N, C-alpha and C positions, 0 to 999 in steps of 0.2 A: 565525428562519432561521439555519442554521449557516454560519459562515464557514470556507471551505476553502482550503487551499494545496496546489498540485501541484508537487512538486519532481521534475522530469523532464519534458521537453517533446518527447520522441521519439515513436515510433510508439505506445507504450503510454500515455504521458502524454496524448497526444491522444485516445486511446480513452477513457481515464478521464474526461477533461474533458467529452467528449460525454455521458457517463453521469451525471456528478456535477452538471451544470448543472440537473438535475431535483430535486436534493436540497438545494441550498444556494447561497450566493453564493460564487463563486470570487474570492478576494481577489487571488490571483496564480498564475501558472504560469511557472515558470522552468526553465532547463536546469541541468545539474550543474556548469556553470562559473560560474554567477552567484552572487554573495554572498547566500546565503539568510538569513544572520544580520541583514541590513539590512532584511528584509521584516517587516511586521507579523505578530504571531502569530495564526494562525487557531485555530479550535476543533479542527480535524482537519488534519493534514498527510499527504498521500499521497506516500510516498517511492518513486519509480519511476525510480531512477537506476541506473547500473552497480553491481553487487553490492558492489564494494570500498568504496563510499561509504556504504552503508546504516548501518553501525555508528556512525560519527562523526555523521552527520546525525540519527539516531534519538536518540542521547544528548543532543544539543543540545535537541531538542524535548521529550523527556521531562522533562528538568531544568526546563524552562519550563512544565510541566504542560499541554502540548499533547498531545492524543490522536494516536497515530501509526499509520498503515497502512503496512505493509511488504510489498512483493512478495516472493515466494519466489525464491531462498533469502533469508531475512531478513538473515543475517550469515554469515561464513565459518568460525565455530567454535562449539562448544557453550558454551565459557566466555563468549564474547561474547553469545550468546543469553541465557544465565543472568543476565548482568549487566543486559541490557535489561529482563528480567522483574523483576529486583530494583528497578531504577530506576522502572519502571512502578508497582510497588507502593508504593515510597517516596514518590513524588510524586503518586500518585493519578491518573495519566494512563493511559488505555486504550492497549493495544498489541495490534494486530490484524495477523495475517499471512495472506496469501492468494496464490494463484497467479493472476497477471494473465491467464493464458490462459483461465481460465473466464469472463472477461468478453467474449471474442470470440465473435461469432455463429457463425463457422465451427466453433469448438471446441465450443460448446454443441450445435450440430447433430450433430457427430461423437459427442460423449458421449451424447446422447440416442439416436442410432442404435445405438451400441454397447450401451447398457443395454437398449434394447428387444430387440435380438438376443439378448442374454444371457437375458433373461426368457423368451423364446420357446423357447430351446434348453436351458434348465436347469430341472430339477425342484426346486423349493424345498421 
């Protein structure tokens, strides 16, 4: 069983928690003001905090060989993203970037509707 940490306890952190409970054991869920460095290292950390914190938090976990999930935008510059990719490779930790909106049922329904409409109206 995977041990998971959720860094961000707002609306999207709560959404992720409800989904992640099916995939592993949630060691902790904390907000962006809590000292995340005092928490035990999970197998995966889901960083769903304000964008300005992503870079610092991701560096911390990648250097500890913890796999990192970042919501989009992952960081605020191309150089910062390249650095995270380099750290991921150096320490052998996975770095995954996704848009948290795709995990919302409302957004899934909207995307499904839009894609179905596109398929009906466009000749492939």
